[in-house]
PyMOL CGO cylinders between C-alpha atoms (Angstrom):
from pymol import cmd
from pymol.cgo import CYLINDER

trace = [
    CYLINDER, -20.27, 272.64, 254.30, -19.10, 270.94, 251.12, 0.3, 1, 1, 1, 1, 1, 1,
    CYLINDER, -19.10, 270.94, 251.12, -21.59, 269.24, 248.85, 0.3, 1, 1, 1, 1, 1, 1,
    CYLINDER, -21.59, 269.24, 248.85, -20.26, 266.60, 246.48, 0.3, 1, 1, 1, 1, 1, 1,
    CYLINDER, -20.26, 266.60, 246.48, -22.13, 265.69, 243.35, 0.3, 1, 1, 1, 1, 1, 1,
    CYLINDER, -22.13, 265.69, 243.35, -21.23, 262.56, 241.46, 0.3, 1, 1, 1, 1, 1, 1,
    CYLINDER, -21.23, 262.56, 241.46, -21.55, 263.18, 237.75, 0.3, 1, 1, 1, 1, 1, 1,
    CYLINDER, -21.55, 263.18, 237.75, -21.18, 260.34, 235.29, 0.3, 1, 1, 1, 1, 1, 1,
    CYLINDER, -21.18, 260.34, 235.29, -19.22, 261.39, 232.23, 0.3, 1, 1, 1, 1, 1, 1,
    CYLINDER, -19.22, 261.39, 232.23, -20.86, 260.44, 228.95, 0.3, 1, 1, 1, 1, 1, 1,
    CYLINDER, -20.86, 260.44, 228.95, -19.18, 258.14, 226.45, 0.3, 1, 1, 1, 1, 1, 1,
    CYLINDER, -19.18, 258.14, 226.45, -18.91, 261.05, 224.03, 0.3, 1, 1, 1, 1, 1, 1,
    CYLINDER, -18.91, 261.05, 224.03, -17.02, 263.20, 226.53, 0.3, 1, 1, 1, 1, 1, 1,
    CYLINDER, -17.02, 263.20, 226.53, -14.73, 260.30, 227.53, 0.3, 1, 1, 1, 1, 1, 1,
    CYLINDER, -14.73, 260.30, 227.53, -13.80, 259.71, 223.89, 0.3, 1, 1, 1, 1, 1, 1,
    CYLINDER, -13.80, 259.71, 223.89, -13.24, 263.39, 223.10, 0.3, 1, 1, 1, 1, 1, 1,
    CYLINDER, -13.24, 263.39, 223.10, -11.15, 263.76, 226.26, 0.3, 1, 1, 1, 1, 1, 1,
    CYLINDER, -11.15, 263.76, 226.26, -8.78, 261.13, 224.83, 0.3, 1, 1, 1, 1, 1, 1,
    CYLINDER, -8.78, 261.13, 224.83, -8.49, 263.03, 221.52, 0.3, 1, 1, 1, 1, 1, 1,
    CYLINDER, -8.49, 263.03, 221.52, -8.01, 266.41, 223.18, 0.3, 1, 1, 1, 1, 1, 1,
    CYLINDER, -8.01, 266.41, 223.18, -5.87, 264.99, 226.01, 0.3, 1, 1, 1, 1, 1, 1,
    CYLINDER, -5.87, 264.99, 226.01, -3.37, 263.64, 223.50, 0.3, 1, 1, 1, 1, 1, 1,
    CYLINDER, -3.37, 263.64, 223.50, -2.98, 267.10, 221.93, 0.3, 1, 1, 1, 1, 1, 1,
    CYLINDER, -2.98, 267.10, 221.93, -2.66, 268.74, 225.34, 0.3, 1, 1, 1, 1, 1, 1,
    CYLINDER, -2.66, 268.74, 225.34, 0.05, 266.30, 226.43, 0.3, 1, 1, 1, 1, 1, 1,
    CYLINDER, 0.05, 266.30, 226.43, 2.08, 266.89, 223.25, 0.3, 1, 1, 1, 1, 1, 1,
    CYLINDER, 2.08, 266.89, 223.25, 1.90, 270.67, 223.70, 0.3, 1, 1, 1, 1, 1, 1,
    CYLINDER, 1.90, 270.67, 223.70, 3.04, 270.32, 227.31, 0.3, 1, 1, 1, 1, 1, 1,
    CYLINDER, 3.04, 270.32, 227.31, 6.05, 268.30, 226.16, 0.3, 1, 1, 1, 1, 1, 1,
    CYLINDER, 6.05, 268.30, 226.16, 4.73, 265.30, 228.08, 0.3, 1, 1, 1, 1, 1, 1,
    CYLINDER, 4.73, 265.30, 228.08, 5.33, 262.70, 225.40, 0.3, 1, 1, 1, 1, 1, 1,
    CYLINDER, 5.33, 262.70, 225.40, 5.04, 259.90, 227.94, 0.3, 1, 1, 1, 1, 1, 1,
    CYLINDER, 5.04, 259.90, 227.94, 1.45, 260.91, 228.76, 0.3, 1, 1, 1, 1, 1, 1,
    CYLINDER, 1.45, 260.91, 228.76, 0.61, 261.20, 225.05, 0.3, 1, 1, 1, 1, 1, 1,
    CYLINDER, 0.61, 261.20, 225.05, 2.06, 257.73, 224.43, 0.3, 1, 1, 1, 1, 1, 1,
    CYLINDER, 2.06, 257.73, 224.43, 0.08, 256.36, 227.40, 0.3, 1, 1, 1, 1, 1, 1,
    CYLINDER, 0.08, 256.36, 227.40, -3.14, 257.64, 225.82, 0.3, 1, 1, 1, 1, 1, 1,
    CYLINDER, -3.14, 257.64, 225.82, -2.17, 255.67, 222.69, 0.3, 1, 1, 1, 1, 1, 1,
    CYLINDER, -2.17, 255.67, 222.69, -0.93, 252.58, 224.55, 0.3, 1, 1, 1, 1, 1, 1,
    CYLINDER, -0.93, 252.58, 224.55, -3.62, 250.29, 223.06, 0.3, 1, 1, 1, 1, 1, 1,
    CYLINDER, -3.62, 250.29, 223.06, -3.42, 251.76, 219.55, 0.3, 1, 1, 1, 1, 1, 1,
    CYLINDER, -3.42, 251.76, 219.55, -2.05, 250.67, 216.23, 0.3, 1, 1, 1, 1, 1, 1,
    CYLINDER, -2.05, 250.67, 216.23, -0.62, 253.86, 214.73, 0.3, 1, 1, 1, 1, 1, 1,
    CYLINDER, -0.62, 253.86, 214.73, -0.53, 254.19, 210.95, 0.3, 1, 1, 1, 1, 1, 1,
    CYLINDER, -0.53, 254.19, 210.95, 2.25, 256.40, 209.55, 0.3, 1, 1, 1, 1, 1, 1,
    CYLINDER, 2.25, 256.40, 209.55, 2.60, 258.17, 206.19, 0.3, 1, 1, 1, 1, 1, 1,
    CYLINDER, 2.60, 258.17, 206.19, 5.26, 255.70, 205.04, 0.3, 1, 1, 1, 1, 1, 1,
    CYLINDER, 5.26, 255.70, 205.04, 2.74, 252.84, 205.34, 0.3, 1, 1, 1, 1, 1, 1,
    CYLINDER, 2.74, 252.84, 205.34, 4.31, 251.49, 208.52, 0.3, 1, 1, 1, 1, 1, 1,
    CYLINDER, 4.31, 251.49, 208.52, 2.20, 250.51, 211.54, 0.3, 1, 1, 1, 1, 1, 1,
    CYLINDER, 2.20, 250.51, 211.54, 3.77, 251.05, 214.95, 0.3, 1, 1, 1, 1, 1, 1,
    CYLINDER, 3.77, 251.05, 214.95, 2.81, 251.09, 218.61, 0.3, 1, 1, 1, 1, 1, 1,
    CYLINDER, 2.81, 251.09, 218.61, 2.98, 253.90, 221.14, 0.3, 1, 1, 1, 1, 1, 1,
    CYLINDER, 2.98, 253.90, 221.14, 6.43, 252.88, 222.39, 0.3, 1, 1, 1, 1, 1, 1,
    CYLINDER, 6.43, 252.88, 222.39, 7.90, 253.33, 218.91, 0.3, 1, 1, 1, 1, 1, 1,
    CYLINDER, 7.90, 253.33, 218.91, 6.03, 256.63, 218.47, 0.3, 1, 1, 1, 1, 1, 1,
    CYLINDER, 6.03, 256.63, 218.47, 7.44, 257.86, 221.78, 0.3, 1, 1, 1, 1, 1, 1,
    CYLINDER, 7.44, 257.86, 221.78, 10.96, 257.08, 220.50, 0.3, 1, 1, 1, 1, 1, 1,
    CYLINDER, 10.96, 257.08, 220.50, 10.24, 259.04, 217.30, 0.3, 1, 1, 1, 1, 1, 1,
    CYLINDER, 10.24, 259.04, 217.30, 8.98, 262.06, 219.25, 0.3, 1, 1, 1, 1, 1, 1,
    CYLINDER, 8.98, 262.06, 219.25, 12.01, 262.02, 221.55, 0.3, 1, 1, 1, 1, 1, 1,
    CYLINDER, 12.01, 262.02, 221.55, 14.36, 261.82, 218.57, 0.3, 1, 1, 1, 1, 1, 1,
    CYLINDER, 14.36, 261.82, 218.57, 12.72, 264.39, 216.27, 0.3, 1, 1, 1, 1, 1, 1,
    CYLINDER, 12.72, 264.39, 216.27, 10.74, 266.99, 218.26, 0.3, 1, 1, 1, 1, 1, 1,
    CYLINDER, 10.74, 266.99, 218.26, 12.68, 269.99, 219.53, 0.3, 1, 1, 1, 1, 1, 1,
    CYLINDER, 12.68, 269.99, 219.53, 11.99, 270.75, 223.20, 0.3, 1, 1, 1, 1, 1, 1,
    CYLINDER, 11.99, 270.75, 223.20, 12.68, 274.29, 224.41, 0.3, 1, 1, 1, 1, 1, 1,
    CYLINDER, 12.68, 274.29, 224.41, 13.89, 275.62, 227.77, 0.3, 1, 1, 1, 1, 1, 1,
    CYLINDER, 13.89, 275.62, 227.77, 10.34, 275.71, 229.13, 0.3, 1, 1, 1, 1, 1, 1,
    CYLINDER, 10.34, 275.71, 229.13, 10.08, 271.93, 228.57, 0.3, 1, 1, 1, 1, 1, 1,
    CYLINDER, 10.08, 271.93, 228.57, 7.60, 272.22, 225.67, 0.3, 1, 1, 1, 1, 1, 1,
    CYLINDER, 7.60, 272.22, 225.67, 7.81, 272.15, 221.89, 0.3, 1, 1, 1, 1, 1, 1,
    CYLINDER, 7.81, 272.15, 221.89, 6.24, 275.65, 221.91, 0.3, 1, 1, 1, 1, 1, 1,
    CYLINDER, 6.24, 275.65, 221.91, 3.24, 274.35, 219.94, 0.3, 1, 1, 1, 1, 1, 1,
    CYLINDER, 3.24, 274.35, 219.94, -0.52, 274.44, 220.20, 0.3, 1, 1, 1, 1, 1, 1,
    CYLINDER, -0.52, 274.44, 220.20, -2.47, 271.61, 218.59, 0.3, 1, 1, 1, 1, 1, 1,
    CYLINDER, -2.47, 271.61, 218.59, -5.96, 272.88, 217.88, 0.3, 1, 1, 1, 1, 1, 1,
    CYLINDER, -5.96, 272.88, 217.88, -8.37, 269.99, 217.25, 0.3, 1, 1, 1, 1, 1, 1,
    CYLINDER, -8.37, 269.99, 217.25, -11.70, 270.90, 215.67, 0.3, 1, 1, 1, 1, 1, 1,
    CYLINDER, -11.70, 270.90, 215.67, -14.75, 269.55, 213.86, 0.3, 1, 1, 1, 1, 1, 1,
    CYLINDER, -14.75, 269.55, 213.86, -14.97, 266.20, 215.63, 0.3, 1, 1, 1, 1, 1, 1,
    CYLINDER, -14.97, 266.20, 215.63, -17.42, 263.81, 214.03, 0.3, 1, 1, 1, 1, 1, 1,
    CYLINDER, -17.42, 263.81, 214.03, -18.10, 261.03, 216.49, 0.3, 1, 1, 1, 1, 1, 1,
    CYLINDER, -18.10, 261.03, 216.49, -19.91, 257.79, 215.77, 0.3, 1, 1, 1, 1, 1, 1,
    CYLINDER, -19.91, 257.79, 215.77, -20.54, 255.28, 218.56, 0.3, 1, 1, 1, 1, 1, 1,
    CYLINDER, -20.54, 255.28, 218.56, -22.00, 251.82, 218.03, 0.3, 1, 1, 1, 1, 1, 1,
    CYLINDER, -22.00, 251.82, 218.03, -22.19, 249.66, 221.17, 0.3, 1, 1, 1, 1, 1, 1,
    CYLINDER, -22.19, 249.66, 221.17, -18.64, 249.33, 222.50, 0.3, 1, 1, 1, 1, 1, 1,
    CYLINDER, -18.64, 249.33, 222.50, -16.92, 250.67, 219.35, 0.3, 1, 1, 1, 1, 1, 1,
    CYLINDER, -16.92, 250.67, 219.35, -16.45, 254.23, 218.16, 0.3, 1, 1, 1, 1, 1, 1,
    CYLINDER, -16.45, 254.23, 218.16, -14.78, 256.33, 215.50, 0.3, 1, 1, 1, 1, 1, 1,
    CYLINDER, -14.78, 256.33, 215.50, -13.88, 260.01, 215.59, 0.3, 1, 1, 1, 1, 1, 1,
    CYLINDER, -13.88, 260.01, 215.59, -12.74, 262.05, 212.61, 0.3, 1, 1, 1, 1, 1, 1,
    CYLINDER, -12.74, 262.05, 212.61, -11.40, 265.52, 213.29, 0.3, 1, 1, 1, 1, 1, 1,
    CYLINDER, -11.40, 265.52, 213.29, -9.16, 268.28, 211.93, 0.3, 1, 1, 1, 1, 1, 1,
    CYLINDER, -9.16, 268.28, 211.93, -6.01, 269.56, 213.55, 0.3, 1, 1, 1, 1, 1, 1,
    CYLINDER, -6.01, 269.56, 213.55, -3.92, 272.68, 213.11, 0.3, 1, 1, 1, 1, 1, 1,
    CYLINDER, -3.92, 272.68, 213.11, -0.53, 273.03, 214.77, 0.3, 1, 1, 1, 1, 1, 1,
    CYLINDER, -0.53, 273.03, 214.77, 0.71, 276.50, 215.64, 0.3, 1, 1, 1, 1, 1, 1,
    CYLINDER, 0.71, 276.50, 215.64, 4.18, 277.34, 216.91, 0.3, 1, 1, 1, 1, 1, 1,
    CYLINDER, 4.18, 277.34, 216.91, 6.00, 280.37, 218.25, 0.3, 1, 1, 1, 1, 1, 1,
    CYLINDER, 6.00, 280.37, 218.25, 9.50, 280.63, 219.70, 0.3, 1, 1, 1, 1, 1, 1,
    CYLINDER, 9.50, 280.63, 219.70, 11.67, 283.56, 220.67, 0.3, 1, 1, 1, 1, 1, 1,
    CYLINDER, 11.67, 283.56, 220.67, 13.05, 283.72, 217.13, 0.3, 1, 1, 1, 1, 1, 1,
    CYLINDER, 13.05, 283.72, 217.13, 10.09, 282.24, 215.21, 0.3, 1, 1, 1, 1, 1, 1,
    CYLINDER, 10.09, 282.24, 215.21, 6.90, 284.30, 214.86, 0.3, 1, 1, 1, 1, 1, 1,
    CYLINDER, 6.90, 284.30, 214.86, 3.55, 282.69, 215.57, 0.3, 1, 1, 1, 1, 1, 1,
    CYLINDER, 3.55, 282.69, 215.57, 2.40, 280.67, 212.57, 0.3, 1, 1, 1, 1, 1, 1,
    CYLINDER, 2.40, 280.67, 212.57, 0.68, 277.48, 211.53, 0.3, 1, 1, 1, 1, 1, 1,
    CYLINDER, 0.68, 277.48, 211.53, 3.28, 274.78, 210.86, 0.3, 1, 1, 1, 1, 1, 1,
    CYLINDER, 3.28, 274.78, 210.86, 1.02, 271.83, 210.00, 0.3, 1, 1, 1, 1, 1, 1,
    CYLINDER, 1.02, 271.83, 210.00, -2.59, 270.92, 209.37, 0.3, 1, 1, 1, 1, 1, 1,
    CYLINDER, -2.59, 270.92, 209.37, -4.37, 267.68, 208.72, 0.3, 1, 1, 1, 1, 1, 1,
    CYLINDER, -4.37, 267.68, 208.72, -6.91, 265.18, 209.94, 0.3, 1, 1, 1, 1, 1, 1,
    CYLINDER, -6.91, 265.18, 209.94, -7.07, 262.61, 212.70, 0.3, 1, 1, 1, 1, 1, 1,
    CYLINDER, -7.07, 262.61, 212.70, -9.01, 259.39, 212.38, 0.3, 1, 1, 1, 1, 1, 1,
    CYLINDER, -9.01, 259.39, 212.38, -9.30, 257.54, 215.68, 0.3, 1, 1, 1, 1, 1, 1,
    CYLINDER, -9.30, 257.54, 215.68, -10.99, 254.25, 216.44, 0.3, 1, 1, 1, 1, 1, 1,
    CYLINDER, -10.99, 254.25, 216.44, -11.98, 253.33, 219.99, 0.3, 1, 1, 1, 1, 1, 1,
    CYLINDER, -11.98, 253.33, 219.99, -13.13, 250.35, 221.97, 0.3, 1, 1, 1, 1, 1, 1,
    CYLINDER, -13.13, 250.35, 221.97, -14.74, 250.28, 225.39, 0.3, 1, 1, 1, 1, 1, 1,
    CYLINDER, -14.74, 250.28, 225.39, -13.17, 247.56, 227.57, 0.3, 1, 1, 1, 1, 1, 1,
    CYLINDER, -13.17, 247.56, 227.57, -13.79, 247.05, 231.25, 0.3, 1, 1, 1, 1, 1, 1,
    CYLINDER, -13.79, 247.05, 231.25, -15.88, 250.22, 231.30, 0.3, 1, 1, 1, 1, 1, 1,
    CYLINDER, -15.88, 250.22, 231.30, -13.09, 252.40, 229.88, 0.3, 1, 1, 1, 1, 1, 1,
    CYLINDER, -13.09, 252.40, 229.88, -12.70, 253.82, 226.38, 0.3, 1, 1, 1, 1, 1, 1,
    CYLINDER, -12.70, 253.82, 226.38, -9.35, 253.22, 224.69, 0.3, 1, 1, 1, 1, 1, 1,
    CYLINDER, -9.35, 253.22, 224.69, -7.88, 254.34, 221.39, 0.3, 1, 1, 1, 1, 1, 1,
    CYLINDER, -7.88, 254.34, 221.39, -7.28, 251.23, 219.29, 0.3, 1, 1, 1, 1, 1, 1,
    CYLINDER, -7.28, 251.23, 219.29, -6.26, 252.88, 216.01, 0.3, 1, 1, 1, 1, 1, 1,
    CYLINDER, -6.26, 252.88, 216.01, -4.88, 256.25, 215.03, 0.3, 1, 1, 1, 1, 1, 1,
    CYLINDER, -4.88, 256.25, 215.03, -4.32, 257.13, 211.41, 0.3, 1, 1, 1, 1, 1, 1,
    CYLINDER, -4.32, 257.13, 211.41, -1.38, 259.51, 211.82, 0.3, 1, 1, 1, 1, 1, 1,
    CYLINDER, -1.38, 259.51, 211.82, -0.80, 259.73, 208.06, 0.3, 1, 1, 1, 1, 1, 1,
    CYLINDER, -0.80, 259.73, 208.06, -3.41, 262.33, 207.15, 0.3, 1, 1, 1, 1, 1, 1,
    CYLINDER, -3.41, 262.33, 207.15, -1.18, 265.41, 206.99, 0.3, 1, 1, 1, 1, 1, 1,
    CYLINDER, -1.18, 265.41, 206.99, -2.71, 267.84, 204.50, 0.3, 1, 1, 1, 1, 1, 1,
    CYLINDER, -2.71, 267.84, 204.50, -0.38, 270.86, 204.75, 0.3, 1, 1, 1, 1, 1, 1,
    CYLINDER, -0.38, 270.86, 204.75, 3.12, 271.46, 206.08, 0.3, 1, 1, 1, 1, 1, 1,
    CYLINDER, 3.12, 271.46, 206.08, 4.61, 274.84, 206.79, 0.3, 1, 1, 1, 1, 1, 1,
    CYLINDER, 4.61, 274.84, 206.79, 7.99, 275.75, 208.23, 0.3, 1, 1, 1, 1, 1, 1,
    CYLINDER, 7.99, 275.75, 208.23, 8.87, 272.84, 210.54, 0.3, 1, 1, 1, 1, 1, 1,
    CYLINDER, 8.87, 272.84, 210.54, 12.48, 273.95, 211.10, 0.3, 1, 1, 1, 1, 1, 1,
    CYLINDER, 12.48, 273.95, 211.10, 11.86, 275.04, 214.70, 0.3, 1, 1, 1, 1, 1, 1,
    CYLINDER, 11.86, 275.04, 214.70, 9.73, 271.99, 215.49, 0.3, 1, 1, 1, 1, 1, 1,
    CYLINDER, 9.73, 271.99, 215.49, 11.57, 268.97, 214.08, 0.3, 1, 1, 1, 1, 1, 1,
    CYLINDER, 11.57, 268.97, 214.08, 15.26, 268.13, 214.02, 0.3, 1, 1, 1, 1, 1, 1,
    CYLINDER, 15.26, 268.13, 214.02, 16.88, 267.41, 210.65, 0.3, 1, 1, 1, 1, 1, 1,
    CYLINDER, 16.88, 267.41, 210.65, 14.52, 269.69, 208.69, 0.3, 1, 1, 1, 1, 1, 1,
]
cmd.load_cgo(trace, "trace")
């Protein structure tokens, strides 16, 4: 006998799943899924430009090196989320560290920074409406991660 239990996921978990799901999709080399998570977002870049997820997907496809296993051989570790929810709006600030290892590149941190996401709940579903992608604090050796480095 199978017993099913319906569990309602809290707003906090739904929001954090978007933040962590984006990182997971990138590490899996599934840039389309990562872009879909950001489909309602304005994305702020370090050069001051604001783009949408379609343009970000083009950038990833052009710059990020994908290896034989179909991944960029990275792990995005997202920590220290600070989540504030007011009615149907939310903000999450967090840290990220990106690690990489390839056959010829020993395991090391290649980048570290902060994410600042804004969210809106529409039709019962949380969506990312803004991602500040400009908050890179440290860069290491990106030669095995990005083309033209």
